[in-house]
Phi, psi and omega in degrees: 000151172290162181285352179273347188292135186294139184292339183293349179256009186307323187252017180283129171253112185293160175295144180252112178284165179293155178310140167229065183288156178240003188283349176194177178273126175247155161275114190264106181237038191235345183241010179057032173279163173284139177282359182250149184284165178300157180299151180304327180293323178292323182290315184296320180289328178293315179301317177296318179294334183294345181283355181239026182293351173290349183254153172290156177280167179285113189292337177274352186045048195303307183295319181292313177304318178296320181296314182294319179300311177307313182290328185265000182065035179244175165269151186303327184282009169261007190229132176225135177260156185218168173283082192075160183284348174300317182291328182285329178288319176299317174300318179298323177290312178301318189277330189235012175236141171206192182301330184265348179234090186290158166272157178219137180198163183293160179286331171245108183196191177305117187307336183294333181304313183291319182293318179300310181298316183286325179294332180265005180060038182259141175292145173211158181233136177247144184243118187302142173292156175296171177298335179266011183074009183273161179267127176277101186291341178295335177298342185258351182290138176050035186280338183062034176224168178279113190271131172234122180223119172282127181219108359299148183285150175244139359266022187271330185074015178278161195223134163270154175275159179300321180296323174297315178294325172298317180299317181294314178297317181292332186270352178242062190288345181263004186222152172289142176234118183253123178246121185269104185252048180303328184246019192289338177291354178257005179158147184089177179248136178295135174284004169307326184295343181267354192296332180299327191244349180243093187286350180254020181259138174235145182228124176252147174220174183219157173271355193289325190263288186286333182255020166055036182237036177306320180282345178279335179060081181217120179235168173217156179225138184241139176183193179291161175310314184297315182288328177293324175295323173310308184292325176294324173306318179286314180301315183282000169262352184245297187209088183299327181258069191272338183243109186290164181308311187291321179294319179302311182296313179298320173300320177296314179298321180295323175293332176286351184236051179301324177304323184290314178300313179296321180296313175301321180293324184289325177293319179299314181295325177290317178289338173293312178301313183298309185295315175307309180304310186293319175299318179294323183293340179270003180095009181280153166267123182232118180291147172300128181232145182245012182247192176261040177206168175226150177251119188225143178223145178239142186295329185269349184224118182296158180300321179295325179284324180290317174309306184293321173297323179287319180296329175293332180268003176090021177237122177265132168226180187251130179239131176248106182281058176239163187311299186286333184264355191297329176291344195256162158233146173260126186244120175290145178270122181246217182283170181297319177299318176298318180289323175297325179293318178301309185295322176299319179296314180300319178301317180303312181295323183289321177298318181296325181297325186282000000 
């Protein structure tokens, strides 16, 4: 760091994105991207929108917000878009946490929650996952803190029910509850259904996973008009033009092609079931997942060795070098061919280990 860097960040450990190597061609199963390209409609709208990039984008994302609201059964003033759902989560930390109102989230979850809290010098509490990596929702009841829960959780893929989420929200009437649904299109019910009766609830979703727009950076957050106005106050104090013209157009095109999205999600779910069965037949412990990835561990090969062995064979998975996750790798679900290639490489690694 330079001598000009603020000392308030001396102990900050930044978020570590998944690898994006360029040294060779890899089967990328490490960052939970879709194996499918954006829908033809999304590509066409994006290309057309690029012709007007000399102009600022619409800061309200009007056409896209109206389309999303229609599809979700909400009013447009209940929707806010962001530069990925990461931005909507960051706005939520800014709006609803302070020295007197800590954040609370699982100890094993999306890594940005801890980074956001620490970068903003906010107090936070982590709650250990259960032995089976599930979230004990009772630990969040009457907690008096701002709740952040990824549902399905990452990197475990575990899911809370709507009844459990409602209980968390109802028991914390004086605090915001933010449910991060980046992977909800691959399993489970969306907490958007609870917004009419839970005034303290916010729900985030993304176009990165199921709608194949990870490179477009488009996220969305839903809540009451009052809470969305809270977030808009922060947004317009930081970056009014946070979603660019091309991304807005691509998002609208993706929503106009929902059959494409649903078909891809079904393929991912089928491949997830196939991969889980095959890994378990090879002796892996695989947590039940409702996301587009699985968390898997084998007693004969530590997670770090499995990650390295797969990478040497041109396959990238995600390895988390932390105490409870050290035996595991997280494997993004790709095409059937990609998963068969993964399984073939895994068998080679297991044979070498024997």
